[in-house]
Backbone as a ProteinNet text record, in pm:
[ID]
protein_1_A
[PRIMARY]
XXXXXXXXXXXXXXXXXXXXXXXXXXXXXXXXXXXXXXXXXXXXXXXXXXXXXXXXXXXXXXXXXXXXXXXXXXXXXXXXXXXXXXXXXXXXXXXXXXXXXXX
[TERTIARY]
81.7	0	86.6	185.3	270.2	350.6	411.5	493.4	411.2	294.3	209.4	159.2	123	75	185.5	305.5	416.4	451.3	453.7	482.2	379.3	253.5	147.6	163.7	209.1	225.1	344.8	458.2	581	641.2	592.8	652	644.1	757.5	769.9	747.9	764.8	752.6	885.9	907.7	1032.6	1027.8	1126	1136.2	1278.9	1293.1	1425.6	1442.7	1561.6	1590.1	1701.9	1674.8	1770.9	1816.9	1937.5	1994.6	2042.9	2001.8	2032.1	2129	2121.2	2204.8	2192.8	2268.3	2257.1	2206.9	2124.6	2073.9	2175.9	2137.9	2228.2	2268.8	2194.9	2224.5	2297.1	2332.4	2404.3	2316.6	2184.1	2092.7	2078.4	2069.4	2052.2	1911.4	1904.4	1776.2	1758.7	1654	1637.7	1493	1475.7	1342.9	1320.1	1200.1	1160.4	1066.6	1101.9	1021	974.3	844.7	786.3	699.8	730	657.5	655.1	768.7	782.3	719.5	660.8	593.8	674	700.9	771	676.2	712.7	625.2	613	716.8	707.9	605.9	609.6	512.5	370.6	352.2	221.1	173.4	263.9	228.2	179.8	252.5	215.3	85.7	74.7	-42.9	-171.7	-160.4	-277.6	-295.8	-214.2	-230.3	-178.1	-88.2	-32.4	101	156.7	284.9	292	378.3	403.3	512.7	504.1	613.3	728.6	849.8	963.7	982.3	1035.6	1060	1181	1276.7	1395.2	1413.5	1400.3	1404	1301.1	1340.8	1243.7	1236.5	1298.1	1298.1	1185.7	1097.6	987.3	1042.2	987.4	1028.8	970.4	1012.7	972.5	823.8	757.1	618.6	518.8	555.4	466.4	335.9	341.4	218.4	124.2	179.2	97.5	36.1	112.9	59.5	-54.7	-37.4	-142.8	-272.7	-261.2	-379.1	-442.7	-361.4	-414.1	-486.5	-430.4	-493.9	-628.6	-630.6	-753.3	-858.7	-812.8	-903.6	-939.2	-876.3	-899.1	-874.3	-757.3	-718.6	-631.9	-639.6	-551.2	-550.5	-432.5	-420.9	-487.8	-521.3	-590.4	-742	-792.9	-936.3	-1008.7	-934.5	-995.6	-1075.3	-1164.7	-1243.9	-1151.7	-1197	-1114.8	-1060.3	-1136.9	-1090.2	-981.2	-957.1	-855.6	-750.8	-710.9	-612.5	-481.5	-410.7	-284.8	-177.7	-87.2	23.3	141.5	197.5	313.7	427.1	500.9	602.1	703.6	752.6	852.2	793.6	667.7	601.5	580.9	543.6	527	659.2	767.3	898.3	946	916.4	956.3	884.4	759.7	680.8	707.5	735.3	742.4	876.1	966.9	1093.1	1078.9	1189.8	1190.5	1133.1	1053.9	997.5	1076.1	1178.6	1251.9	1307.4	1359.1	1422.6	1325.3	1194.6	1097.5	1096.2	1135.2	1124.2	1255.2	1364.1	1494.3	1513.5	1537.4	1553.3	1682.4
-118.5	0	125.5	133.1	252.4	271.6	166.4	176.5	222.7	162.9	198.3	342.3	384.1	521.2	621.4	595.7	687.3	691.9	577.8	576.2	658	642.1	715.1	866.1	907.4	1050.2	1113	1039.9	1106.7	1056.5	944.9	888.8	989.9	1011.9	1103.8	1250.3	1282	1420.2	1464.7	1593.7	1648.2	1648.6	1583.7	1579	1614.8	1652.1	1672.1	1567.3	1510.2	1408.7	1461.5	1462.8	1513.7	1398.5	1348.4	1243.1	1301.4	1239.1	1294.4	1210.5	1081.1	992.6	851.4	761.6	620.1	545.1	444.1	365.5	258.3	174	70.5	-30.2	-37.4	-129.9	-62.6	65.2	137.8	199.7	192.1	248.9	399.2	474.9	618.9	650.5	733.2	782.4	920.4	938	1062.9	1109.4	1236.4	1294.6	1319	1290	1320	1439.8	1545.7	1667.2	1697.7	1720.1	1756.4	1880.2	1984.9	2112	2162.1	2145.6	2195	2107.9	1994.7	1908.1	1780.4	1751.4	1629	1511.6	1424.5	1314.2	1208.1	1188.8	1095.9	1143.5	1272.6	1331.4	1314.1	1339	1323.7	1178.7	1084.4	942	901.7	942.8	907.8	979	1106.8	1185.4	1131	1065.5	1010.8	861.2	804.3	664	565	609.2	518.2	458.1	506.6	455.9	476.8	400.4	414	517.9	589.2	677.2	589.1	629.6	547.6	557.2	451.2	443.5	353.4	395.7	313.4	298.2	174.1	142.3	227.6	312.2	394.4	537.1	563.1	697.5	712.5	806.4	833.1	902.2	868.4	930.2	1070	1136.4	1275.3	1289.6	1183.9	1195	1127.3	1107.5	1037.6	1113.7	1245.3	1323.8	1301.5	1300.7	1275.7	1136.4	1038.5	902.8	897.5	963.7	964	1022.4	1132.6	1195	1100.7	1033.3	936.9	822.4	776.1	667.4	711.5	827.4	878.8	906.4	955.1	986.5	864.3	751.2	624	636.2	690.1	707.6	591.8	560.3	461.1	328.4	283.3	151.9	146.7	260.5	264.9	270	257.5	266.8	134.8	29.3	-102.6	-111.1	-206.5	-229.6	-267	-244.9	-271.7	-413.8	-510.9	-649.6	-678.9	-586.2	-607	-495.7	-452.6	-345.4	-387.5	-292.7	-326.5	-371.2	-453	-501.8	-408.8	-363.4	-275.7	-348.3	-280.1	-346.2	-431.9	-385.7	-464.5	-596.4	-596.4	-718.8	-814	-759.2	-841.1	-906.7	-827.3	-882.2	-989.2	-970.4	-1069.9	-1202.6	-1194.7	-1315.6	-1377.2	-1294.2	-1343.7	-1321.3	-1249.4	-1217	-1095	-1048.1	-928.5	-959.6	-866.8	-880.7	-796.2	-726.8	-631.6	-697.4	-817.1	-881.2	-904.9	-905.6	-923.7	-808.8	-688.1	-568.9	-524.9	-586.1	-549	-625	-551.1	-616.1	-572.6
0	0	0	89.9	98.4	-29.7	-77.3	-198.2	-317	-336.1	-449.5	-439.2	-320	-300	-328.6	-278.2	-301.7	-451	-516	-660.1	-737	-702.9	-771.9	-751.5	-634.9	-605	-674.5	-682	-726.4	-856.9	-909.7	-1030.8	-1145.8	-1211.5	-1324.9	-1286.9	-1159.6	-1114.2	-1056	-1053.4	-1000.7	-847.5	-787.7	-642.1	-601.4	-476.4	-417.2	-309.4	-302.2	-201.1	-112.4	17.7	114.9	203	176	257.2	388.1	497.3	628	709.5	695.7	776.9	721	778.1	744.1	866.6	843.2	955.2	994.8	1088	1139.4	1032.5	922.4	813.8	697.8	715.2	612	505	521.4	422.8	445.9	338.1	348	398.1	499.7	550.1	488.7	411.4	335.7	337.1	307.9	290.8	142	95.6	-41.5	-33.6	-104.1	-101.5	-243.2	-256.5	-385.2	-363.5	-440.7	-429	-285.2	-215.7	-79.4	28	-10.4	85.9	109.5	236.1	276.3	252.8	160.1	122.2	230.8	310.3	423.1	524.7	554.2	648	593.2	462.2	400.2	409.4	380	383.6	522.8	625.9	762.7	802.4	771.6	809.9	748.6	635.3	567.9	590.5	678.1	714.8	612.7	524	423.9	466.7	576.4	624.9	775.9	840	983.5	1005.4	1116.1	1156.8	1202.1	1170.4	1211.5	1362.5	1415.6	1559.7	1575.9	1655.2	1677.8	1827.1	1871.3	2013.9	2085.9	2178.7	2251.9	2198.9	2084.9	2028.3	1926.9	1954.9	1862.5	1739	1624.2	1499.4	1484.2	1380	1355.8	1325.5	1282	1238.2	1332.9	1457.1	1550.9	1574	1576.6	1594.8	1476.1	1355.4	1235.8	1240.1	1287.8	1297.4	1398.5	1510.3	1612.5	1555.2	1482.4	1421.6	1319.7	1238.9	1140.8	1211.4	1323.1	1398.2	1454.8	1519.7	1579.3	1472.2	1356.9	1245.5	1161.5	1192.7	1122.6	972.2	939.1	798.9	751.7	622.8	561.3	633.9	672.4	735.6	871.7	928.8	1057.6	1041.7	919.9	894.6	915.9	940.3	956.9	1086.2	1092.6	1213.3	1329.3	1451.5	1570.2	1576.1	1526.9	1532.7	1429.5	1337.8	1234.1	1237.1	1356.1	1367.2	1300.9	1240.1	1172.3	1271.6	1222.6	1304.6	1289.2	1399.8	1396.3	1323.5	1235	1151.7	1228.1	1340.8	1415.6	1464.5	1503.4	1548.7	1430.5	1314.7	1195.1	1155.2	1153.5	1114.7	1212.1	1339.8	1439.7	1413.8	1372.5	1347.2	1210.9	1108.2	970.8	901	962.5	897	808.5	755.5	671.4	534.4	482.4	347.6	248.3	294	210.1	85.4	95.3	-19.9	-134.7	-108	-214.6	-312.4	-265	-347	-407.5	-370.9	-425.4	-555.9	-662.4	-792.3	-855.7
[MASK]
+++++++++++++++++++++++++++++++++++++++++++++++++++++++++++++++++++++++++++++++++++++++++++++++++++++++

C-alpha cells in the first residue's frame, strides 16, 4: 500500500531528495520533497505509512501518525478487530519482506 501510494504521487515528477544519515544497516535515511511538501510526512499523516521508531525513540512523524490513527485514515481505517500489526512485530513473526522488493 505505501509503496504503491508513493509511486502514484511522485513517479515522473520532479522531487528533491535530502539524505540525512545512514541507519544501522548502512541504508541512506532521506526525505523526499515535492513542491515543498515532505512526502514521508504526508504518507504518515494520511495513514499510508508508519512513523519510524527506533528502540524507545519516537520518529519525527509520531504526531501525524497519532492523528491518522484517531481519524482512522488509511491503514488505521480497519475495524477494531482487524487493527494493523506494527512493523517490528510483523517482522519478528514473519521475517523481513525487504528482499521481495529489491531487484
